[in-house]
N, C-alpha and C positions, 0 to 999 in steps of 0.2 A: 558312683559317681565319686572320683575323690576329691579331695580339699581343694586342691587349685583348681580344680576344673570346675567345683560349685562356684568358686570366686568369680571365674571366668562367666558363667552365666548369670552371675549377677549385674556384672558389668554389662552385659549383653543387654540382658534386660532392661537397664536403662537409657537404651536406645539412642546412647550417643556415647563415643568414647572420646575423652577430653583431649585436644591437642594441647602441648606443652610447646610453651616458649614462641607463640605465634603472633599475630598483628594487635595492634592497639585499635587496635581500630574498632433432601433427603427422603395408586395401589400398586404395591411390592410384589412381583411375581416370586412365590415361594421355590419354584424350582429354578435350577441355572437357567438364566434365560440367554437366548440366542442373540447376538448382537446387531442392533437395526441395520439393516441392508444399507439404509440411505448414508447410513454413517459411517460404514466399515467394507463393503466391497470396493476394492479400492486397486490402482496401479502401484507397483512397488516402487515406481521412479517418483511417487506423489512425497515429497520431502518438508513439506510446509508445516510450520510448527504448531502446534497444537497444545493450545489452552489446557485442558485438562489434566496433561502428561508433565510431572515432574520428577524430580531426584532429591535427594538429600547428599549430601558430602561431608566427608570429616576430614579430607587430606587437601581438599580444595583452597583453604585460606592460606596454607605454606606452598604448596606446590602450583597453584593454579590450576588453567586447562591448557597448558603447555603439552603437547605430544598427545592427547584426547581427540580422536574423533568422534564426537557425540552426534553429528548430524545425522544420522541413520536412526537416532532413537529418537528425534521430531520433538524435543521437550519444548515445551514453554516455559518453563522457569526451574529455578533450583535455588535450594537453601542451604548454607554452610555453617549455621549456627554462628554468625558475627553479624556486627554493622557493616562492615566492610565489603564489597564484591570482589571475587577472586581475580587475579588477573589474567589476560589472554581469553576474557570471558567473549564466548562467541557471540556474534552480530544476531540482534533480535530475541535472545533470550533473556529473558525476566530474571532480576534477583529478589527475592525477599529476605531482607534483611532481619535479624534478630538482636533484640535487645536483652542480654543475660542477667540474672537477676541473682542476688544473695541476701538471704536474711542478715541483719545485724540486730544482736539484742532481741528484745521482745517485741518492738515495734519500727524498728530501721530496717532499711534495706540500701544495698550500693548496686550499681549497672557495673558490669565488669566484661573482661575478657580474659578467660584463664584464670580466672581468679584475683586478677590485677583491675584496681578498681579504673572505670575512666572517669576524667575529671568532667564537670558541667561543660566546658569548650570543647573536650572529646567529644561527648554526645552530642553538641550542637554541630561539629564537622562533619558528623557520620550521617545525621539527617540531613545536611545540606549537600552532601555527596551524592543522595539518591532521590532526587526529587519524584514526586508523584508514588514513591513506592509502596508497599502493603507491609508491614509492618510488623512482626511478630514480637508480641512480648510476654517475653520470656519462655523456657524451653522446661516443659513438665515440672512446671511450679509443685503439681500433685509427688512427685517423687523425691523420699527421702535421701539424704545425702549423698546420692551419685549426681542429680541435676538440681533446679531452681531451690526445691524444700523451700516454698513458703507458705507458712500461716496465711490463712484465708483474708484476715485481714491485713497483715502486711501486703499480698498480691494485689487488693482491693487498692491501697493507698499506692503500691507504685505506678498500678494502670494509670489511676487517677493522673497522676504527676505525667507522666510519658506522654497518655492519649493528649493530654493540652499541652504538652510543651512541643511534640511534632505537629501538632494542628496549628498552633503558631507561627512556628516557623515555615511548613509548609502544609497551606492549606488542601492542597490536592492528595496529600498522600493518605492513605487506608489505615486503620487500627485494626489489628487482628487479636482476638481476646480467646482465651483457654489454653490450647495446646494441651493438654492432659493425656496420661499415657493412654488410658482408654475409658469410653464412656459406658464404666460399671454403675450401680447404684451407690456406692462409696463415692465414686469420685463427680455423681451428677451432686449429691449432696456438698461435695467440697466445694464445686462451682455455686450452687443455691449460699452456703455462707459468704462467698465472695461479694455474691449479688446483695446478699441482705449490708452487709459491713459497709458495700459503697453505700448504699441508701443511706444507714444509719450515719458515716460520717461526713456526708455529700447533701443529703436530702432531695437527692432525685435517683434516678434508675441509673444504670450503666450505662455510658452510649457505646454500642459496637459495630464497626462498619463490616466485620464479617468473625466468623467464629472458628475456630481452629480444634481439632481432635488428631492426638496419635488413635490407632485402630489394631494397637497389637493384643492378641489376645494369649494375657499372662496372669500366670497364677497369684492372687492377692492374699493367700493363706500362708504357706509356706515361706522360708526364707530367702529363698533363690528368686523371687518374683517382683511384682510390683510394690508389696506392703499395703499399706493403709498411707493415705496423705496424713500430711504436717496437719495438726490441732483438730484431728479425729484418731482416736484410741480406742472406743467402745463399739466395736461395728465390726461383724464378720463379713470378710471381703469374698469374693467368687473363687471358688476352687477349680483350677482350671488343671487337667490332665497333660502330660508333654504331648498324647496323641491330639488333641485338640487344638495346639497350636496353630493350626492350617483350617479350622473348622469352619467352614461358609455360613454355618447357620447360625452361628455365634458372630461373625462379621456380618452379616448382613441383620441379625437381630440390635445390633448394636448402633448400627447407621438408623434404624429405623428409632431406638430410644431416643438417641441425641435429636433427632429432629424433633421427636414429639415433646421432649424437655425444651427446647428452644421456641416451638409454637407456644407451648404453655408459660411461658416466661415472658412473650411478649416481642419473640423474636424471630417469628417465623417469615419475615420477608428478609431475610439477611444469608446471606452466602455462607455455605460448609463448605470448608476446605479439610480432607483427610492430609494432613502434612507429613506424616510417618507411617508406614504400614511395610509388610514384608514379613520374612522367616527370619528370628532370629537365633533360633537353634541351629547349632554346627551342624555340617552335612552328618558327622560320623553320630549324631545323638540316636539314639534309637526309642522310639515311645514301646509302651507297654505290649503293641502288638506284634514288634519285633520290627519295624518298620524305619530306617533311616530319613534324616531329611537332605537326601541329594538332590542333585538339579533337576531331576525329573519330577521330583514333588514341589520342590521350589518355583520350577516353571508352571507347573499345573495351578498352583495356588497364584501366581501373579497372573493366568490367564482369565480364572476364574472371577479375582476382583476388579480387574480390568470390566469384563462382561458384564459384572453387577452394577458398578458403579456407571457403567454407560447408560444403561437403559433404565436405572431405578426411579422411579417417580410415583408422586402421590398429589394429586389433587387439592389435598385438605394440609397437608405438611411439608409439600413440595416447595421448591424456590420459584415465583411468579414468572421472574424475568429470565428463567433459565428453562422452560416449559414444563415446572415443576419437579424437576430432577431434585432429588435428595443431596445429592455431592455435587460442586461444581468444577472440584481440580482434587486430584491424589498427587501422592508426592511419594515413589518407591525408596525405601531403605534399603541398600544405599549405591552411591554410583561406584563408590570406591574403597569401602571397608574390605578388604581380601585378606582377612584371616581367618581361615576355616577353623582355629581351636576358638576362636570367639566369637564369630560371628559367621553370616550366611547370606546369599543374595546380591553379592556385589556385580555391576555390572562391568567392571572395567579391574583390570591388572594393573597395581600402581607402578610394579618394576618396568614390566614389559611395555603398558600402553595398550597393548591390544584388551579388545572386548572378549567378554564372557560368554558361555553357552548361555548364561541366565540375561547378559545384555544382547546376544544373537536373539533369544527369544524376546525381549521385548522390542527388538529394534523389528521383528517379523511381524507383532503383532502391531505397532503402531504403523508400519508402513503399508498395510491393508487398510488402512483407518482411511475413508475419503473427506475429504474438505467438505463442510457443513456450513451454510450459512442460514438463520431463520429468526429473520426480524419479526415480533408480535409486539401488539400494544396492548398492555395488564392493567392500566389503573389510570385514572381522569381525575382531576381535581380544578376547584376554581376559586378564582380569586376576587372579590373575598369569599371565604368559605362558607357562606350562609346567605347568599343574596336575598336580597329582600327588594321586592316593587313596589315603590309607594307613590304610582301614576306617573312616573317617566320613565320611558325605557333606559335600561342600563347598559353599560358597557363591563364586560367581565373579562378576565384571562382566564383561557382555557388550557390546561397543561396536561398533558398525557404523557406516561412515563412507557418509554419503548424500550425491550430489551431482547438482547440477541443469543437466543438458544444451540448456536453452532457451537464448532469447534477449533475455530481459527484464533492463534495469539492474535496476529494483526488485524487492524481494525477494516472492515468491509463500510462503503459508502461512496459517494453520500447517499444515501437512501430516503427518498420523496417521502415527505409523510405531509396529508390532506384532512383536514378536518371538515365534516360536512354535517347541517340540521338537516337531519331527515335521511332515511337511504339512499345514496347516489345511485345505485342502480334503479331506483323508481322515482328520480327527480329531484331526490334531497340537493340542497343549496352548500354549495361550500363557502365556509366560514374562515375570512382571511385569505393571504398567500399561502404559498405551497412553502413547507419547512423543510428541513434536512437534518440531518443524523449519521454518524459514524460509529460503529460501535465493534467491537472485539468479540469474542463468543464468550461461551460461559456464563451467561447472565451477565456479563457487561450493560450497562444500561444507564440511561439518561431521559431528560426531561425535554419536552418539544411544546412551545406554545404557541398562539396566536392569540388576537383581540377578537371578542365577541361583541358586536353592537348592536343597540334595538332589542337587547334581549327583555321580555314580559314575564308574567306571573305564568306557573304553570311548571306541567313536566315536559323534557326537551329530550328528544331522541339523538343523541350525538352522534356521528357515525365516525372513526378514525381509522385511514388506509394508509399503510406502510407500503412504499413502490406498487403503486397502482398501475404504473406502465409495465411491470413485471423485468425490469432493468437489470435485474441483479438477481441473479441464479440462485433461488433456494431449495432446499430439502423439504421445507413445508410450505406451498403457497396458501394452503386453507386457513392459516391463521394469522394473515396480514389486515382482515378487516375485523373491528369490533365495535358493540355498539355499548355504550352507556347513556344511563339516563341522568339528567340535571335538573334538580327541581329547585324553583324560584317561587318564594313564599312571598304572600301579601303582608304578612305581619310577622314578628316574632313569636314563637311559642316558648314558654318556659314549663317543664315541668319539674315537679316536686321530687326532690332525692327519697327515694324509698330504698330502705337496707334494715337490716337486722341481724 
């Protein structure tokens, strides 16, 4: 590998080539799983958008979607590493904006586009321009020099400031944290340092609407890989051989590792998005066994990752609102970085605007995915939270969280929701009137509430039924009813704190 090619690989491993002069503005199967027939045996003519599938683009900020027919990909969303959407954006396609960050001095930071700092007003204007958006805070803050390169305490500060700024302007926005290069042990340590710093600075845990990771399989030991995160120097990272750049066992292990990390840090009931993954090594790179990274290898990896993330579930660490899937959505890198000397995996040729063989593979895969809708009740709560019966029947607010584990980007509904005291199949009595909800797939969720009057002390069996008349065609009609237990006490019990 000559020096110039070495530098190309370094830039490729960064996962984003900077655009100059642009806008200012997780039980998991161990073997390769077959895709669930309910979600994938489909008609090629089914082109509705799929919320699980996205792409990353490096040229959209300057060129937009002009001339690109991305409809066959059935994309649900895209990211362009900018806070402003690309022009000529296709209808129904979601944009995930990004606030890029740069550390200034020991403790400061700025928000920028291509190194040009955004003013406070430009930041606010960008927020106002994308109401209800899912915001990525930083891009690979754990990557020195080539990406956002933030020490943990600085990322904690920037995340805090932007979280509350965005929420203050747009309460409907969702804030996504992380976006690390890959979920390796040293990078989970980096995230732990962020969480610790956030708690020290602000006195509480870091609020996160969703977590984002990139899942490239890159060396952390040599000079041409991901290196160690800023703020961490005395650690031996993972050593990854070129031949393992598309190792599916490593890919799977990292997803499970990150979901376990989320669970142990109190974020188990939080979505996970893999917002960048793919093959970065150029097509003519040879691994130690003499195999290149040409189109057949890229397509095989693409299919294997899609297969896995579609069906990977775990009842302990998965996301309840999405049928306990480990990953809610994933974004392929890239749509259009078609530089065979620097990268790989591009779906379109930027000069001809024609779809590539890898793009055709993507379209063939998603074209075979059947539309899926899957409403499910998964949690219940009361207000007040610990109801006490003092001789007079109570009025409580019952709230159930409903999720949709389907795959459609568009909302489905309205789905009728009913509450019952007792099993409705055995004479249970409906509580309140019919309610309704509209949800997209990929774990989209929301609360539905009724008032429950005449409540007395004891254990109460509450049943929640979604779509009781089966008016909506679902891939799984067996999870529409769920029983919950609500306890109403006669006096408050106080238990001593025991610790050591």
